[in-house]
KEKE-3310 file (N, C-alpha, C; in steps of 0.2 Angstrom, whole numbers, plus 5000, padded with zeros to 4 digits):
npx = (4932:4924:4929:4942:4940:4933:4943:4952:4944:4943:4956:4959:4950:4955:4968:4964:4958:4970:4977:4970:4970:4984:4986:4978:4985:4997:4993:4988:5000:5008:5000:5002:5016:5016:5010:4996:4989:4988:4994:4987:4987:4984:4974:4969:4970:4964:4972:4962:4953:4961:4964:4951:4948:4959:4961:4972:4984:4990:4989:4990:4993:4991:5006:5009:5020:5038:5051:5064:5061:5057:5069:5077:5071:5072:5086:5090:5083:5090:5103:5099:5098:5085:5077:5064:5057:5064:5062:5049:5049:5051:5045:5032:5032:5046:5051:5055:5066:5075:5075:5081:5094:5099:5102:5115:5126:5139:5141:5130:5132:5143:5138:5127:5135:5140:5130:5123:5122:5112:5100:5099:5095:5086:5078:5062:5048:5033:5025:5037:5054:5071:5087:5104:5121:5138:5148:5160:5166:5168:5158:5143:5128:5110:5095:5079:5063:5046:5029:5015:4998:4991:4998:5009:5027:5039:5053:5059:5071:5087)
npy = (5227:5218:5205:5206:5207:5195:5186:5189:5185:5172:5167:5171:5162:5150:5151:5152:5139:5131:5136:5131:5117:5115:5120:5110:5098:5101:5102:5089:5082:5087:5081:5068:5067:5070:5059:5058:5054:5038:5026:5010:4994:5000:5009:5024:5030:5039:5042:5039:5031:5021:5015:5010:5002:4992:4986:4987:4973:4968:4959:4956:4941:4929:4920:4903:4895:4897:4908:4902:4889:4885:4887:4878:4865:4866:4866:4854:4845:4846:4842:4829:4825:4826:4833:4837:4839:4850:4860:4862:4871:4883:4897:4895:4901:4902:4890:4882:4888:4886:4872:4869:4875:4866:4855:4855:4846:4847:4861:4862:4853:4860:4872:4869:4865:4877:4883:4891:4883:4886:4900:4916:4931:4937:4948:4955:4961:4964:4954:4950:4943:4944:4937:4939:4934:4932:4925:4912:4917:4930:4939:4946:4938:4936:4929:4928:4929:4925:4927:4918:4920:4912:4911:4904:4904:4905:4902:4915:4919:4912)
npz = (4819:4827:4824:4828:4842:4844:4842:4852:4863:4861:4861:4875:4881:4878:4883:4897:4899:4897:4907:4918:4917:4918:4932:4938:4935:4941:4955:4956:4955:4966:4976:4974:4977:4990:4995:4996:4986:4979:4968:4964:4958:4945:4948:4955:4971:4986:5002:5012:5005:5001:5013:5017:5007:5007:5021:5035:5037:5048:5063:5079:5087:5100:5105:5101:5101:5103:5096:5100:5102:5089:5082:5089:5086:5072:5070:5076:5068:5056:5060:5062:5049:5044:5033:5028:5040:5046:5036:5038:5048:5042:5034:5023:5010:5008:5008:4997:4991:5001:5001:4989:4992:5001:4994:4990:4996:5002:5005:5013:5025:5030:5033:5042:5053:5057:5063:5078:5094:5103:5104:5110:5119:5110:5099:5099:5090:5090:5079:5074:5075:5079:5078:5081:5077:5078:5066:5061:5050:5052:5050:5054:5057:5054:5060:5055:5061:5060:5066:5062:5056:5064:5076:5077:5078:5065:5054:5045:5037:5037)
capx = (4932:4921:4933:4948:4937:4931:4949:4954:4940:4944:4963:4958:4946:4960:4973:4961:4958:4976:4979:4966:4973:4991:4984:4975:4991:5002:4989:4989:5008:5009:4996:5006:5022:5014:5007:4989:4986:4992:4991:4988:4985:4981:4968:4971:4966:4966:4974:4956:4950:4966:4963:4945:4948:4964:4963:4979:4984:4994:4985:4994:4989:4995:5010:5008:5027:5043:5057:5069:5059:5057:5076:5080:5068:5075:5093:5090:5081:5096:5108:5097:5097:5078:5076:5057:5055:5068:5059:5042:5050:5052:5039:5030:5035:5053:5054:5058:5072:5080:5076:5086:5100:5101:5104:5123:5128:5146:5140:5125:5135:5148:5133:5124:5140:5141:5124:5124:5118:5106:5099:5097:5095:5082:5074:5055:5045:5026:5025:5044:5059:5078:5093:5111:5127:5145:5150:5167:5169:5169:5152:5137:5122:5104:5090:5073:5057:5039:5024:5010:4991:4988:5001:5015:5033:5042:5059:5059:5077:5092)
capy = (5227:5212:5200:5206:5206:5188:5182:5190:5181:5165:5166:5171:5156:5144:5152:5150:5132:5129:5137:5127:5111:5116:5120:5103:5093:5103:5100:5081:5080:5088:5076:5061:5068:5070:5053:5059:5050:5032:5021:5003:4990:5003:5013:5029:5030:5044:5038:5036:5026:5015:5011:5007:4996:4987:4987:4984:4966:4967:4956:4953:4935:4926:4915:4896:4893:4903:4907:4898:4882:4884:4886:4871:4860:4866:4864:4847:4841:4847:4837:4822:4824:4826:4840:4839:4842:4857:4864:4863:4876:4888:4900:4891:4905:4902:4883:4879:4891:4882:4865:4869:4876:4860:4850:4855:4842:4849:4867:4861:4851:4865:4877:4866:4865:4884:4886:4891:4878:4889:4907:4920:4939:4938:4954:4953:4967:4962:4947:4949:4942:4944:4935:4940:4930:4932:4918:4911:4921:4937:4943:4946:4935:4937:4924:4932:4925:4929:4924:4918:4922:4907:4912:4900:4907:4902:4905:4918:4919:4910)
capz = (4827:4830:4822:4833:4849:4845:4842:4859:4868:4860:4864:4882:4884:4877:4889:4903:4899:4898:4914:4923:4916:4921:4939:4940:4935:4947:4961:4957:4956:4973:4980:4973:4980:4997:4997:4997:4980:4978:4962:4966:4952:4939:4950:4959:4978:4991:5008:5015:5000:5001:5020:5017:5002:5009:5028:5038:5038:5054:5068:5085:5090:5106:5102:5103:5102:5104:5091:5102:5101:5082:5080:5092:5082:5065:5070:5078:5062:5051:5063:5061:5042:5043:5029:5028:5047:5046:5031:5041:5053:5038:5031:5017:5004:5008:5009:4990:4991:5006:4999:4984:4995:5005:4990:4989:5003:5005:5008:5018:5031:5033:5036:5048:5059:5059:5067:5085:5097:5106:5103:5116:5117:5104:5099:5096:5089:5087:5075:5071:5079:5076:5082:5078:5080:5074:5063:5061:5044:5054:5048:5059:5053:5057:5059:5055:5063:5059:5069:5057:5058:5069:5082:5077:5075:5059:5052:5038:5034:5041)
cpx = (4930:4925:4939:4945:4935:4938:4952:4951:4942:4951:4962:4955:4951:4965:4970:4960:4964:4979:4976:4969:4980:4990:4982:4981:4996:4999:4990:4996:5010:5006:5000:5012:5021:5011:4999:4985:4991:4989:4992:4984:4981:4976:4971:4967:4969:4968:4968:4953:4954:4965:4956:4945:4953:4965:4969:4978:4987:4989:4990:4990:4994:5000:5009:5015:5032:5048:5062:5067:5059:5064:5079:5077:5071:5082:5094:5088:5087:5101:5106:5096:5089:5076:5069:5055:5058:5064:5052:5043:5051:5046:5038:5033:5042:5056:5057:5065:5077:5080:5081:5093:5103:5103:5112:5125:5134:5144:5135:5128:5140:5143:5130:5129:5141:5136:5125:5120:5112:5106:5097:5097:5091:5078:5067:5052:5038:5027:5032:5049:5066:5083:5099:5116:5133:5147:5157:5170:5170:5164:5147:5131:5116:5099:5084:5067:5051:5034:5018:5003:4988:4992:5008:5021:5036:5049:5058:5065:5082:5098)
cpy = (5221:5206:5200:5205:5199:5184:5183:5186:5174:5163:5167:5165:5150:5145:5150:5143:5129:5130:5133:5120:5110:5116:5113:5098:5095:5101:5092:5079:5081:5083:5069:5062:5068:5064:5053:5055:5044:5028:5014:4999:4994:5008:5018:5030:5036:5039:5035:5030:5020:5011:5008:5001:4990:4989:4984:4977:4964:4965:4953:4947:4932:4920:4908:4892:4899:4902:4902:4891:4880:4883:4879:4865:4860:4864:4856:4842:4841:4842:4830:4820:4824:4833:4842:4842:4849:4862:4866:4869:4883:4891:4897:4895:4904:4895:4880:4882:4887:4875:4864:4870:4870:4855:4849:4852:4845:4856:4866:4858:4856:4871:4875:4866:4872:4887:4886:4886:4881:4897:4910:4927:4940:4944:4953:4960:4965:4955:4946:4948:4942:4941:4936:4936:4931:4925:4918:4915:4928:4941:4941:4943:4936:4932:4928:4927:4929:4924:4924:4920:4918:4907:4908:4904:4902:4905:4908:4918:4917:4910)
cpz = (4830:4829:4827:4840:4850:4845:4849:4864:4867:4863:4872:4885:4883:4882:4895:4904:4900:4905:4919:4922:4919:4929:4942:4940:4940:4953:4962:4958:4963:4978:4980:4977:4988:5000:4998:4991:4979:4972:4964:4961:4947:4941:4955:4965:4982:4997:5011:5011:5001:5008:5020:5012:5004:5016:5030:5039:5044:5060:5073:5088:5095:5103:5105:5103:5103:5098:5093:5101:5094:5080:5083:5088:5075:5065:5071:5072:5057:5054:5062:5054:5040:5039:5029:5035:5048:5042:5034:5046:5049:5035:5025:5011:5003:5007:5002:4990:4995:5004:4994:4987:4998:5001:4989:4996:5006:5009:5014:5025:5034:5036:5042:5054:5061:5063:5074:5088:5100:5104:5109:5114:5111:5105:5096:5096:5086:5085:5072:5076:5075:5081:5078:5081:5075:5072:5062:5055:5046:5053:5053:5054:5057:5055:5060:5056:5062:5062:5063:5060:5064:5076:5082:5074:5070:5057:5045:5034:5039:5037)
residu = (MET:LYS:ILE:LYS:ASN:ARG:LYS:THR:ARG:ILE:ILE:GLY:VAL:VAL:LEU:LEU:ILE:ILE:LEU:ILE:ILE:VAL:VAL:LEU:PHE:VAL:ARG:ALA:HIS:ILE:ARG:ILE:GLN:ASN:GLY:ASP:LEU:VAL:LYS:TRP:GLU:GLY:LYS:TRP:TYR:THR:LYS:GLU:GLU:LEU:LYS:ASP:THR:PHE:PRO:PRO:GLN:TYR:ILE:GLU:VAL:PRO:ALA:LYS:ASN:THR:PRO:GLU:GLU:VAL:TYR:ALA:THR:PHE:ARG:GLN:ALA:LEU:LEU:ASP:ASN:ASP:ILE:GLU:LYS:ALA:LEU:GLY:GLU:ILE:ARG:GLU:GLU:ASN:ARG:GLU:GLU:TYR:ARG:LYS:ALA:PHE:GLU:ASP:LYS:GLU:LYS:PHE:GLU:LYS:TRP:VAL:LYS:SER:LEU:PRO:GLU:LYS:ILE:SER:ASN:LEU:ARG:ILE:ASP:GLY:ASN:PHE:GLY:TYR:TYR:ASP:TRP:ASP:LYS:GLU:ASP:GLY:TYR:LYS:HIS:THR:ILE:TYR:PHE:ARG:LYS:ASN:GLU:TYR:GLY:TYR:TRP:GLN:ILE:LYS:ILE:ILE)
# end
């Protein structure tokens, strides 16, 4: 009798441990699906821990120029064939990509001629600006602007 009773207890304890592990995994999975747990750089954070560790990076700063001024300077520099000045109006992380694109002189000249003379009806949302225009190819094109942490607008994508 003792042996049978002991086996039953061991099986019960093992089943209880398995049940607890399953419940914990299911609970963790639900928290991950709900966004309550987030993995960042190999470490798990709750929403609160993530906010404390990595505070929001969005800062509204007063503008020191306008997207229209940036575009006008950019376009005129391209027309004057001053590539470096034009690249200075593009965000630093995108400059090399545009520098390479500008190397194809035939495509470059055609592209510059297709740019609108002025931009108007710019949409601005905080530190982001958007301008849409219909190009000769029948497609709508968008210029994306972004204000940097010092308050200067720059071209993100054109």
